[in-house]
C-alpha positions as CSV (number, residue, x, y, z in Angstrom):
1,M,0.0,0.0,0.0
2,P,1.5,3.4,-0.9
3,L,2.5,5.6,2.0
4,P,0.6,9.0,2.3
5,D,2.4,12.1,1.1
6,Y,2.5,14.2,4.3
7,R,4.0,17.1,2.4
8,R,0.9,17.3,0.2
9,E,-1.4,17.1,3.1
10,G,0.3,19.9,5.0
11,C,1.6,17.9,7.9
12,F,5.2,18.6,8.7
13,P,7.3,16.7,11.2
14,G,6.5,17.8,14.7
15,E,2.9,18.8,13.9
16,S,-0.4,17.0,14.5
17,G,-0.7,13.9,12.3
18,N,3.1,13.7,11.9
19,L,4.6,10.3,11.4
20,P,6.3,9.2,14.6
21,V,10.1,9.3,14.4
22,H,10.5,5.7,15.4
23,T,8.2,4.7,12.4
24,V,10.3,6.7,10.0
25,N,13.4,5.0,11.4
26,S,11.8,1.6,10.7
27,F,11.6,2.2,7.0
28,S,13.4,-0.1,4.6
29,R,16.4,1.5,2.9
30,G,14.5,2.2,-0.2
31,Q,11.5,3.8,1.6
32,E,13.9,5.9,3.8
33,N,15.6,7.2,0.7
34,E,12.2,8.0,-0.8
35,Y,11.2,10.1,2.2
36,K,14.6,11.7,2.8
37,P,13.3,15.3,2.3
38,T,10.8,14.8,5.1
39,T,13.4,13.5,7.5
40,R,15.6,16.6,6.7
41,F,12.6,18.8,7.7
42,V,12.6,17.0,11.1
43,L,16.2,17.9,11.6
44,M,15.8,21.4,10.3
45,K,12.9,22.1,12.5
46,N,14.7,20.8,15.6
47,K,17.7,23.0,14.8
48,C,15.4,26.0,14.5
49,L,13.8,25.2,17.9
50,L,17.3,24.8,19.4
51,T,18.4,28.1,18.0
52,V,15.4,29.9,19.3
53,F,15.9,28.3,22.7
54,L,19.6,29.4,22.9
55,A,18.7,32.9,21.7
56,L,16.1,33.2,24.5
57,C,18.7,31.9,27.0
58,S,21.2,34.4,25.8
59,A,18.7,37.2,26.0
60,G,18.0,36.1,29.6
61,I,21.6,36.1,30.5
62,A,22.1,39.5,28.8
63,F,19.3,40.9,30.9
64,A,20.6,39.3,34.1
65,Q,23.3,42.0,34.4
66,I,23.8,44.7,37.0
67,T,25.5,48.1,37.0
68,L,27.4,49.7,39.9
69,K,28.0,53.4,40.2
70,G,29.3,55.6,42.9
71,K,32.2,57.8,44.1
72,V,35.4,57.6,46.2
73,T,36.2,60.4,48.5
74,D,38.5,61.0,51.6
75,E,37.0,61.5,55.0
76,K,36.5,65.2,54.3
77,G,34.5,64.5,51.2
78,R,37.2,65.4,48.7
79,P,37.5,63.1,45.6
80,V,40.2,60.6,45.4
81,P,41.0,60.5,41.6
82,G,42.6,57.3,40.3
83,A,41.3,55.2,43.2
84,Y,40.9,51.6,42.0
85,V,37.5,50.0,42.4
86,R,37.2,46.3,41.8
87,L,35.0,43.2,42.5
88,E,36.9,40.8,44.6
89,N,37.7,37.4,43.0
90,T,36.9,38.7,39.5
91,T,38.8,40.5,36.7
92,I,36.2,43.4,36.9
93,G,37.5,46.8,38.0
94,C,38.0,50.5,37.0
95,A,39.6,53.7,38.1
96,A,37.8,56.6,39.6
97,D,37.9,59.8,37.5
98,E,39.1,63.3,38.6
99,K,35.8,63.8,40.5
100,G,36.2,60.4,42.2
101,A,33.3,58.9,40.3
102,F,33.3,55.4,38.9
103,A,30.9,53.0,37.0
104,L,31.1,49.3,36.5
105,R,28.7,48.0,33.9
106,H,27.6,44.7,32.3
107,I,28.3,42.7,35.4
108,P,26.8,39.2,35.7
109,D,24.1,39.2,38.3
110,G,25.2,37.9,41.7
111,Q,26.6,38.8,45.1
112,Y,29.9,40.6,45.2
113,T,32.3,42.4,47.5
114,V,33.3,45.7,46.1
115,R,36.7,47.1,47.2
116,A,38.1,50.6,46.8
117,S,41.8,51.3,47.3
118,S,44.3,54.0,46.7
119,L,47.9,54.7,47.7
120,N,48.2,56.4,51.1
121,Y,44.7,55.4,52.1
122,E,43.2,52.6,54.0
123,P,41.1,50.3,51.7
124,A,37.4,50.0,52.1
125,A,34.9,47.3,51.0
126,Q,31.1,46.9,50.7
127,K,29.0,43.8,49.9
128,I,26.3,44.3,47.2
129,N,23.5,42.2,45.7
130,G,22.1,43.8,42.6
131,S,22.6,47.1,40.8
132,R,23.5,50.2,42.8
133,D,24.0,53.8,41.8
134,D,24.7,55.3,45.2
135,L,27.9,53.5,46.4
136,H,30.1,55.8,48.4
137,F,33.6,54.8,49.7
138,R,35.1,57.1,52.2
139,L,38.8,56.3,52.4
140,K,40.7,57.0,55.6
141,E,44.1,58.5,55.1
142,S,47.0,56.2,55.9
143,Y,50.1,58.1,57.2
144,I,52.2,55.0,57.4
145,N,51.8,53.0,54.2
146,L,51.5,49.5,55.5
147,N,48.4,48.6,53.5
148,Q,50.6,48.4,50.3
149,V,50.0,45.0,48.6
150,V,53.2,43.0,48.1
151,V,53.8,39.7,46.3
152,S,57.6,39.1,46.3
153,G,57.9,37.5,49.8
154,T,55.5,34.6,49.3
155,G,54.6,34.8,45.6
156,T,51.0,35.6,46.7
157,H,49.3,38.9,47.6
158,H,49.6,40.2,51.1
159,R,49.2,43.5,52.8
160,L,52.7,44.8,53.8
161,K,51.8,44.7,57.5
162,D,50.5,41.1,57.2
163,S,53.4,39.6,55.1
164,P,55.2,36.8,57.0
165,V,58.3,37.6,55.0
166,A,59.8,41.0,55.6
167,V,59.7,43.1,52.4
168,D,61.1,46.6,51.9
169,V,58.9,48.7,49.6
170,I,59.7,51.8,47.7
171,S,56.3,53.1,46.4
172,G,55.7,55.2,43.3
173,A,54.8,58.1,45.6
174,D,58.3,57.8,47.2
175,I,60.0,57.8,43.8
176,K,57.9,60.8,42.7
177,R,58.7,62.8,45.8
178,A,62.4,62.0,45.6
179,A,62.4,62.8,41.8
180,T,65.0,60.1,41.1
181,P,65.0,59.5,37.3
182,T,66.8,56.1,37.2
183,F,66.8,52.9,39.1
184,E,70.3,53.3,40.3
185,E,69.6,56.8,41.8
186,T,66.3,55.6,43.3
187,M,67.9,52.7,45.2
188,T,70.9,54.7,46.2
189,M,68.8,57.5,47.8
190,L,65.9,55.4,49.2
191,N,67.3,52.1,50.3
192,P,70.6,51.9,52.3
193,S,70.9,48.1,51.8
194,V,71.7,48.6,48.1
195,S,74.8,50.3,46.7
196,F,76.5,50.7,43.4
197,F,80.1,50.9,42.3
198,T,81.6,52.0,39.0
199,N,85.0,51.6,37.5
200,G,86.5,51.0,34.1
201,A,84.8,47.6,33.9
202,G,81.3,49.0,34.3
203,T,78.7,49.5,37.0
204,N,77.6,46.8,39.5
205,M,75.3,46.6,42.4
206,T,75.5,45.1,45.9
207,L,72.9,44.1,48.4
208,N,73.8,43.3,52.0
209,G,77.4,42.6,51.1
210,L,76.9,40.4,48.0
211,T,77.3,41.6,44.4
212,D,74.7,41.6,41.7
213,K,75.5,38.0,40.5
214,Y,73.7,36.9,43.7
215,I,70.8,39.4,43.3
216,L,67.8,38.4,41.2
217,V,66.2,41.4,39.5
218,L,62.6,40.9,38.3
219,E,60.1,43.0,36.4
220,N,56.6,42.1,37.4
221,G,57.9,38.7,38.6
222,K,59.8,37.9,35.5
223,R,63.6,37.7,35.5
224,M,65.5,40.4,33.7
225,A,68.2,38.6,31.8
226,G,71.3,40.0,30.1
227,D,74.9,40.5,30.8
228,M,76.7,43.9,31.1
229,S,80.0,43.7,32.9
230,G,78.7,40.7,34.9
231,G,75.2,42.2,35.6
232,I,72.1,43.2,33.7
233,D,71.7,46.6,32.1
234,L,69.6,48.5,34.7
235,G,69.3,51.4,32.4
236,R,66.4,49.7,30.6
237,I,64.1,50.2,33.6
238,D,61.7,53.0,32.8
239,M,61.1,54.6,36.2
240,S,58.1,56.6,34.9
241,R,56.2,53.2,34.7
242,V,57.2,52.0,38.2
243,K,54.3,51.5,40.7
244,R,56.6,50.1,43.4
245,I,59.8,48.3,44.1
246,E,59.9,45.4,46.4
247,V,63.1,44.2,48.0
248,V,63.4,40.8,49.7
249,K,66.8,40.3,51.4
250,G,68.4,37.0,51.7
251,A,67.9,33.7,49.9
252,A,64.7,33.2,48.0
253,S,65.6,30.2,45.8
254,A,62.6,28.2,46.9
255,L,60.4,30.7,45.1
256,Y,62.7,32.0,42.4
257,G,65.4,29.5,41.7
258,S,69.0,30.2,41.0
259,D,70.7,33.6,41.7
260,A,68.5,34.6,44.6
261,I,71.1,34.1,47.3
262,G,71.7,37.7,48.2
263,G,68.1,38.8,47.6
264,V,65.3,39.6,45.1
265,I,64.4,43.0,43.7
266,N,61.0,43.0,42.0
267,I,60.0,46.1,40.0
268,I,56.2,46.3,39.7
269,T,55.0,48.5,36.8
270,D,51.8,50.5,36.7
271,E,48.8,49.9,34.4
272,S,46.2,52.6,34.6
273,K,42.6,51.6,34.9
274,A,41.3,54.8,33.4
275,K,39.6,54.8,30.0
276,I,42.3,57.0,28.6
277,D,45.6,57.9,30.4
278,V,48.3,59.6,28.5
279,A,51.4,61.1,30.2
280,S,54.6,62.8,29.2
281,D,57.5,63.5,31.6
282,T,60.5,65.5,30.5
283,R,63.7,66.1,32.6
284,Y,66.8,68.1,31.8
285,S,70.0,68.7,33.8
286,R,73.7,69.2,33.7
287,N,75.9,67.7,30.9
288,N,73.0,67.7,28.6
289,R,71.4,64.9,30.5
290,F,67.9,64.5,29.0
291,I,65.2,62.0,29.8
292,E,61.8,61.9,28.0
293,S,59.1,59.4,28.9
294,V,55.8,59.0,27.2
295,D,53.1,56.6,28.4
296,A,49.6,55.8,27.0
297,G,47.0,53.5,28.5
298,V,43.6,52.7,27.0
299,N,40.8,50.6,28.6
300,A,37.9,49.8,26.3
301,G,35.5,47.4,28.0
302,R,37.4,44.1,28.5
303,F,40.4,45.2,26.4
304,G,43.4,47.1,27.7
305,S,46.5,48.5,25.9
306,F,49.5,50.0,27.7
307,T,52.4,51.6,25.7
308,S,55.5,53.4,26.9
309,Y,58.6,54.9,25.3
310,Q,61.6,56.4,27.0
311,R,64.7,58.2,25.6
312,Q,67.8,58.8,27.7
313,Q,71.0,60.6,26.6
314,A,73.8,62.5,28.2
315,D,77.3,63.8,27.4
316,G,80.2,62.2,29.2
317,W,82.3,63.9,31.9
318,Q,85.6,63.5,33.6
319,L,86.2,63.6,37.3
320,N,89.9,63.9,36.8
321,P,91.8,64.3,33.5
322,M,94.7,62.1,34.8
323,T,95.1,58.3,35.2
324,L,97.9,56.0,36.4
325,D,100.0,54.1,33.9
326,K,101.4,50.6,34.4
327,K,104.4,52.1,36.2
328,G,102.2,54.0,38.6
329,N,102.8,57.5,37.1
330,L,100.1,60.0,36.5
331,V,99.5,60.7,32.8
332,E,96.8,62.6,31.0
333,T,93.8,60.8,29.6
334,D,90.6,61.6,27.6
335,K,88.8,58.7,29.3
336,E,85.6,59.6,31.1
337,A,84.3,58.5,34.5
338,S,80.8,58.7,33.0
339,T,80.7,57.9,29.3
340,A,78.4,59.7,26.9
341,F,75.5,57.5,25.8
342,Y,72.0,57.2,24.5
343,S,69.2,54.6,25.0
344,N,65.7,53.9,23.8
345,S,63.1,51.7,25.5
346,V,59.7,50.7,24.2
347,N,57.2,48.6,26.1
348,Q,53.8,47.3,25.0
349,R,51.3,45.2,26.9
350,F,47.8,44.0,25.9
351,T,45.2,42.6,28.3
352,Y,41.9,41.0,27.7
353,D,39.3,40.0,30.4
354,A,37.6,37.2,28.6
355,T,35.2,36.5,31.4
356,K,34.8,37.8,35.0
357,R,37.3,35.1,36.0
358,L,39.6,34.6,33.0
359,S,42.2,37.3,32.0
360,L,44.8,37.1,29.2
361,Y,47.8,39.2,28.4
362,A,50.6,39.5,25.8
363,R,53.6,41.8,26.1
364,G,56.8,42.8,24.5
365,S,59.7,45.3,24.8
366,Y,62.6,46.6,22.9
367,F,65.7,48.3,24.4
368,N,68.9,49.5,22.8
369,T,71.8,51.6,24.1
370,E,75.2,52.6,22.9
371,N,78.0,54.6,24.5
372,D,80.0,57.3,22.8
373,R,83.6,56.9,23.9
374,P,86.5,59.3,23.0
375,V,88.0,58.2,19.7
376,T,91.4,59.2,21.0
377,E,91.2,56.4,23.6
378,Y,89.1,53.6,22.2
379,K,88.7,51.7,18.9
380,Y,85.1,50.9,19.4
381,N,81.9,51.7,21.3
382,I,79.8,49.1,23.0
383,A,76.1,48.6,22.0
384,H,73.5,46.5,23.8
385,E,70.1,45.3,22.5
386,N,67.4,43.6,24.4
387,I,64.1,42.1,23.2
388,T,61.5,40.5,25.5
389,Y,58.2,38.9,24.7
390,G,55.6,36.9,26.7
391,A,52.0,35.8,27.1
392,G,49.9,34.4,29.8
393,A,46.5,33.6,31.3
394,K,45.1,33.7,34.8
395,Y,41.9,32.0,35.9
396,L,40.3,33.0,39.2
397,L,38.7,30.2,41.2
398,G,37.2,32.4,43.8
399,N,38.1,32.9,47.5
400,S,41.7,34.1,46.6
401,A,42.4,31.0,44.6
402,Y,43.6,31.0,41.0
403,I,45.7,29.3,38.3
404,D,48.0,31.1,36.0
405,A,50.3,30.1,33.1
406,D,53.1,32.2,31.6
407,F,55.7,32.0,28.8
408,Y,58.5,34.6,28.7
409,G,61.5,35.0,26.4
410,N,64.5,37.4,26.6
411,H,67.0,38.0,23.8
412,F,70.1,40.0,24.7
413,S,73.1,40.8,22.4
414,S,76.2,43.0,22.8
415,S,78.4,44.2,20.0
416,N,81.4,46.4,19.2
417,E,80.7,49.4,17.0
418,Y,84.1,50.4,15.6
419,I,85.1,54.0,15.5
420,Q,88.8,53.3,14.5
421,K,90.4,50.8,12.2
422,S,91.2,47.6,14.2
423,G,92.4,44.5,12.4
424,Q,89.9,43.6,9.7
425,F,87.3,46.1,11.0
426,V,87.0,49.7,9.8
427,P,84.9,52.6,11.3
428,G,81.2,52.0,11.0
429,E,81.4,48.2,11.1
430,S,80.0,46.1,13.9
431,E,81.1,42.9,15.5
432,L,78.9,40.7,17.7
433,R,80.5,40.1,21.1
434,K,77.9,38.1,23.0
435,R,74.4,36.7,22.5
436,L,72.1,35.4,25.3
437,R,68.8,33.7,25.0
438,Y,66.6,33.0,28.0
439,Y,63.2,31.2,28.0
440,N,60.9,30.5,30.9
441,A,57.6,28.6,30.9
442,S,55.6,28.1,34.1
443,V,52.2,27.2,35.5
444,K,51.2,27.9,39.1
445,G,48.1,27.3,41.1
446,V,47.0,28.9,44.4
447,F,44.3,27.1,46.3
448,R,42.4,27.3,49.6
449,A,42.7,24.1,51.6
450,G,40.2,24.4,54.4
451,R,40.1,27.3,56.8
452,Y,43.7,27.7,57.7
453,N,45.8,26.8,54.6
454,K,46.6,28.4,51.3
455,L,48.5,26.0,49.1
456,T,50.8,27.0,46.1
457,A,52.1,24.5,43.6
458,G,53.8,25.1,40.4
459,L,56.0,23.8,37.6
460,E,58.7,25.8,35.8
461,Y,61.1,25.1,32.9
462,V,64.0,27.4,32.1
463,N,66.4,27.2,29.1
464,E,69.4,29.4,28.6
465,H,71.7,29.8,25.5
466,Q,74.8,31.8,25.2
467,K,77.2,32.5,22.3
468,N,80.3,34.5,22.7
469,I,82.2,35.1,19.5
470,E,85.6,35.7,21.1
471,D,85.5,33.5,24.2
472,F,83.9,30.2,23.5
473,Y,86.0,27.4,22.1
474,D,83.0,25.7,20.4
475,G,80.3,28.2,19.8
476,D,76.8,28.0,21.4
477,K,76.3,26.5,24.9
478,N,73.0,25.9,26.7
479,M,71.6,24.6,30.0
480,Y,68.1,23.9,31.2
481,T,66.4,23.6,34.5
482,A,63.0,21.9,35.4
483,A,61.6,22.7,38.8
484,F,58.6,21.9,41.0
485,L,57.5,24.5,43.7
486,A,55.3,23.7,46.7
487,Q,54.3,26.1,49.5
488,D,51.8,26.2,52.3
489,E,50.6,29.4,54.0
490,I,49.2,28.6,57.4
491,K,47.2,31.0,59.5
492,I,46.0,30.0,62.9
493,E,44.6,32.8,65.0
494,K,47.4,35.4,64.9
495,L,50.2,33.1,63.9
496,Q,51.2,33.1,60.2
497,V,53.6,30.5,58.8
498,V,54.9,30.1,55.3
499,A,56.8,26.9,54.5
500,G,57.9,25.7,51.1
501,F,60.5,24.1,48.9
502,R,61.7,24.0,45.3
503,Y,62.9,20.8,43.8
504,I,64.9,21.2,40.5
505,Y,66.6,19.0,38.0
506,H,69.5,20.8,36.2
507,K,71.0,19.6,33.0
508,T,74.5,19.7,34.5
509,F,74.1,19.6,38.3
510,K,71.2,17.1,38.4
511,N,69.0,17.2,41.5
512,R,68.7,20.1,44.0
513,F,66.4,20.8,46.9
514,T,65.9,24.2,48.6
515,P,63.5,24.8,51.5
516,N,62.4,27.9,53.3
517,V,60.2,28.8,56.3
518,S,59.0,32.1,57.7
519,A,56.7,33.0,60.5
520,M,55.0,36.2,61.9
521,Y,53.2,36.8,65.2
522,P,51.7,40.1,66.3
523,V,51.6,41.2,69.9
524,G,49.8,44.5,70.5
525,N,51.4,47.1,68.2
526,F,54.4,44.8,67.5
527,N,54.9,42.3,64.7
528,F,57.6,39.7,65.2
529,R,59.1,37.8,62.2
530,A,61.6,34.9,61.8
531,S,62.9,33.3,58.6
532,Y,65.2,30.6,57.3
533,A,65.9,30.0,53.6
534,S,68.3,27.9,51.7
535,G,69.7,29.2,48.5
536,F,71.7,28.1,45.5
537,R,73.3,29.6,42.4
538,T,74.4,27.5,39.4
539,P,77.6,28.6,37.6
540,T,77.0,30.7,34.5
541,L,77.6,29.5,31.0
542,Q,80.5,32.0,30.9
543,Q,82.1,30.4,34.0
544,L,81.6,26.9,32.7
545,Y,82.7,27.3,29.1
546,G,84.1,30.8,28.5
547,V,87.5,32.3,28.0
548,N,88.0,36.0,28.6
549,E,90.9,38.4,28.2
550,S,91.3,41.6,30.1
551,S,94.1,44.1,30.4
552,Q,96.0,42.0,32.9
553,Y,94.7,38.4,32.8
554,V,93.3,35.7,30.6
555,T,90.5,34.0,32.5
556,I,89.7,30.4,31.5
557,N,86.7,28.3,32.2
558,N,86.1,25.4,34.5
559,V,83.6,22.7,33.6
560,N,84.0,21.1,37.1
561,L,82.5,24.0,39.0
562,K,79.9,23.2,41.6
563,P,76.8,25.3,42.5
564,E,77.2,27.9,45.2
565,K,74.9,27.3,48.3
566,S,73.7,29.5,51.1
567,N,71.8,29.4,54.4
568,Y,70.1,32.6,55.5
569,F,68.6,33.3,58.9
570,S,66.8,36.5,60.1
571,L,64.9,37.8,63.1
572,G,62.9,41.0,63.1
573,A,60.5,43.2,65.1
574,E,58.2,46.0,63.8
575,Y,56.4,48.6,65.9
576,V,53.4,50.4,64.4
577,Y,51.4,53.1,66.3
578,S,49.1,55.5,64.6
579,R,51.5,57.8,62.6
580,F,54.8,56.1,63.4
581,M,56.5,52.9,62.4
582,A,59.9,51.5,63.3
583,S,61.5,48.2,62.6
584,V,64.8,46.3,63.3
585,S,66.0,43.0,61.9
586,V,69.2,41.0,62.3
587,Y,70.5,38.5,59.7
588,H,73.2,35.9,59.2
589,N,74.0,34.5,55.7
590,T,76.7,31.9,54.9
591,V,77.6,31.1,51.3
592,S,79.8,28.1,50.5
593,D,81.6,27.0,47.3
594,M,81.7,30.7,46.2
595,I,83.2,31.0,42.7
596,A,86.2,33.3,42.5
597,Y,89.5,33.5,40.5
598,T,92.4,31.2,41.2
599,V,95.6,32.8,39.8
600,L,97.6,30.3,37.9
601,E,100.3,32.6,36.6
602,E,101.1,36.2,37.5
603,P,101.4,38.8,34.7
604,G,104.9,39.2,33.3
605,K,106.6,42.1,31.6
606,D,105.5,41.0,28.1
607,R,102.7,38.6,28.8
608,L,99.3,38.4,30.5
609,G,98.6,36.5,33.6
610,L,96.4,33.4,33.7
611,Q,93.5,32.8,36.1
612,Q,90.7,30.3,36.4
613,Y,87.2,30.2,37.9
614,D,87.1,27.9,40.9
615,N,85.0,27.2,44.1
616,I,87.5,28.6,46.5
617,Q,85.6,30.9,48.9
618,K,83.2,30.6,51.8
619,A,81.6,33.8,53.0
620,R,79.8,34.8,56.1
621,I,77.6,38.0,56.1
622,K,76.1,39.2,59.3
623,G,74.4,42.5,60.0
624,F,71.2,44.4,60.9
625,D,68.8,46.9,59.4
626,I,66.9,49.7,61.1
627,S,64.1,51.8,59.5
628,F,61.5,54.3,60.6
629,N,58.7,56.4,59.1
630,G,56.6,59.0,60.9
631,Y,54.0,61.7,60.1
632,L,54.6,64.9,62.2
633,G,51.4,66.7,61.2
634,S,50.8,69.8,59.1
635,G,52.1,68.0,56.0
636,F,55.5,67.1,57.5
637,S,56.8,63.5,57.3
638,V,60.2,61.9,57.9
639,G,61.8,58.6,57.3
640,G,65.1,56.8,57.0
641,G,67.1,53.7,57.5
642,Y,70.5,52.3,58.4
643,N,72.2,49.1,57.2
644,F,75.2,47.4,58.7
645,A,76.8,44.5,56.8
646,D,80.0,42.7,57.8
647,A,80.8,40.5,54.9
648,R,84.0,38.4,55.1
649,D,85.8,35.4,53.6
650,V,85.7,32.7,56.3
651,H,89.1,31.3,55.4
652,S,91.1,34.5,55.2
653,G,89.0,36.8,57.4
654,E,89.2,39.5,54.8
655,R,86.2,41.6,53.8
656,L,84.5,40.5,50.6
657,D,85.5,42.5,47.6
658,K,83.3,45.6,46.9
659,S,81.4,45.1,50.2
660,L,80.0,48.0,52.2
661,K,79.8,48.1,55.9
662,H,77.8,51.2,56.8
663,A,75.1,53.0,54.8
664,A,72.1,55.2,55.8
665,S,69.3,57.1,54.0
666,V,67.2,60.0,55.3
667,T,64.2,61.7,53.9
668,G,62.0,64.6,54.9
669,N,58.9,65.8,53.1
670,W,56.4,68.6,53.3
671,M,53.2,68.8,51.3
672,H,50.5,71.5,51.3
673,A,47.5,72.1,49.0
674,W,45.9,75.4,48.2
675,N,42.7,74.8,46.2
676,R,43.9,73.5,42.8
677,Y,47.7,73.8,43.5
678,R,49.7,71.4,45.6
679,L,53.4,72.0,46.6
680,N,55.7,69.1,47.6
681,V,59.1,69.8,49.0
682,N,61.5,66.9,49.6
683,V,65.0,66.5,51.0
684,N,66.7,63.1,50.9
685,G,70.2,62.1,51.7
686,R,72.6,59.1,51.3
687,I,75.4,58.7,53.9
688,Q,77.8,55.9,53.0
689,G,81.0,54.5,54.6
690,V,84.1,53.2,52.9
691,R,83.6,50.5,50.3
692,Y,86.3,47.9,50.3
693,S,88.0,46.7,47.1
694,H,91.2,44.7,46.9
695,S,91.4,45.2,43.1
696,Y,91.0,48.9,42.7
697,G,91.5,50.3,46.2
698,D,88.9,51.3,48.7
699,A,86.2,53.9,47.7
700,P,86.0,56.7,50.2
701,K,83.0,57.5,52.4
702,F,80.6,60.3,51.2
703,Q,77.3,62.1,51.7
704,L,74.9,63.1,49.0
705,W,71.9,65.4,49.6
706,N,69.2,66.3,47.2
707,L,66.4,69.0,47.3
708,N,63.3,68.5,45.1
709,T,60.2,70.5,44.6
710,T,57.1,69.4,42.7
711,H,54.2,71.7,41.8
712,T,50.9,70.0,41.0
713,I,48.2,72.0,39.2
714,T,44.7,70.5,38.8
715,G,41.3,72.0,37.8
716,L,42.3,72.0,34.1
717,G,39.6,69.5,33.1
718,N,41.2,66.2,32.4
719,F,44.7,67.6,32.4
720,I,47.2,67.7,35.3
721,L,50.3,69.8,35.0
722,E,53.3,69.0,37.3
723,P,56.4,71.1,36.8
724,G,59.3,70.5,39.1
725,A,62.8,71.7,39.9
726,G,65.6,70.9,42.3
727,V,69.2,70.5,43.2
728,E,71.1,67.3,43.3
729,N,74.3,67.0,45.4
730,L,73.6,70.2,47.4
731,F,77.0,70.3,49.0
732,N,78.9,69.7,45.8
733,Y,80.7,66.5,46.7
734,K,83.0,65.1,43.9
735,D,85.3,62.1,43.9
736,D,88.1,63.6,41.8
737,R,90.7,60.8,42.1
738,P,92.4,59.6,38.8
739,W,90.4,57.8,36.2
740,N,89.7,54.1,36.9
741,S,89.7,54.6,40.6
742,N,87.1,52.7,42.7
743,Y,84.8,55.8,42.6
744,A,82.5,56.5,45.6
745,T,80.1,58.1,43.2
746,L,80.1,59.5,39.7
747,T,78.3,62.7,40.4
748,P,79.9,65.7,38.6
749,G,79.1,68.0,41.5
750,R,76.2,70.2,42.3
751,T,73.5,69.8,39.6
752,F,70.3,71.8,39.0
753,Y,67.5,70.1,37.1
754,I,64.1,71.0,35.7
755,R,61.2,68.7,34.7
756,L,57.7,68.9,33.4
757,S,55.0,66.3,33.6
758,V,51.7,66.6,31.6
759,R,48.9,64.1,32.1
760,F,45.6,63.6,30.4
761,K,43.2,61.2,32.2
762,Q,39.6,60.3,31.4
């Protein structure tokens, strides 16, 4: 019997009279093919219904959104422009405008905690459930900035006052008041634990008696790689972008791996949350020293873009036109204590908040610098180039838990740029000296484990390549490290304990294990802290495989080198009361298997000496730190610190080369506002003792004092003008010993500067 034609009768699948689906599926192959168009209608109609259903659901979700509006003021009702307002445990946040107003839109419906925070104010929070247009946060002024969030001590976010690991913080406001244009000047004037020394070989840094090969420098938690006279080129740090600098003293290898024996310096850069934020900062001073910084930030919904450019340049200067020849006689020279140079730095970062919990980023930077040495004294200038790139993702799990993944690459190269004919090279030609490649991939998770524990676990892979045209016998060399990190943050009542370890597998040195533990306990207005950390540092590729020639020695490699190891202990107490804070800490650090030079042959009349890298030293560093900050009222505040470090070779009893025993910093500030004009006057000083050196002779003690004024003009719509002027080295100190001495400082003497900052914010 023929089957009825349902199409002709107007009955479509899914309507009354429709053939049941199971009946259609029971057709023979021939019958099924005959009615294939009808079956397609069944599928098409179901797809249409599904599409309509999803559209209705999407519309429902779109309508299930809330908006939050309000303002942020101080206790007197004055707006707090730039205050950051965010929803806890989400990626949602924005900055208040110049009137303190903010608006958060297109928020998925739900219950949230809204938090408002700003530098120099106590944070405030409110719980909400649904849309609000009347939120008002009144922030209480904080005279002692202990509510600053820090990450370097534990790898997770803590308020400074609640961090179990002691962290020194230099805030962006501190840097702005001190008007220090470079990283070196900022650390010199504001942190007595850090010092710098410069001679003919370049500029290096020390922290608590150990040189920069034992100090890990990070930018936003990522290692700054490179090699310039044994250290990284700190000139590539654009201080106009710095939000704060965190300093963790002592070993931190459990968190950060190799090189963190002396300490960690983490430079945190700023990312404006305003819709549009464009700023220009120009500074000019003696010796045609010019610094221009331009920053631009855009936040459009979920997308953010942050761009910066900085140009630095200066003429060179001499501190003394004489130098000592090989016979010890004074002779004239054109060599400069501070060499003329230029540098360019470009940074770009993109962010995307894919959901309220998932955020993505991609970033890159380019830096180049070249000095301009006297052609009468040198055959070539030295140029450096550095390229970084990276990307990552962070997923918030709620309740301060998250997972993040990152990849980071750093390419560094150094070359000779010839200004005289030398061998096969003629002026204008370039020769590659060194090329470094550094790659880092990591994944980390932070989880709440019950009421008292916060667990951190992570994996990291690091690969390093180095090629030195002149030094290596057989070209490229590389080494890799795979690591596992585990940490538990325990909080029981007032007691906080952080305990963790890092297990690594190194290509050359195989298995290593480094633990650490820190604890903090508050009693009244006091916080007491104690820490132990084990550290290690693997030999560099240069030390393992390189051959280097200097003016006196040929230095050869040693493939049998062992990693350097350390044990660091510290005890500290902190007192906080209203407008005053003081702290003291004592520390003891031992470093074994330290790598130094073993002299195999002394230099002769017509030949160079011969030396080799070897594990020949054991060091002991003990000392203490004191710091204080106080608000005196009427706009006056004072602060300062003192560092004592006795760093010695255990075997010989001699002080470690380039170590500094005494250093202090002092700062005084006065701020007052008249309607739309605010004046800030700042005085800061560095008082430093003799710095020891068995290679170049001791550097003498000195004092440097700076006077800075900043004039902030508001009420110009979205614009803020900030001219400034000041005097560096008020008392005209100058270390005018012959060239290539172990200079105390390179200052040319009293220096006047002017600067102008212009900012547009919407």
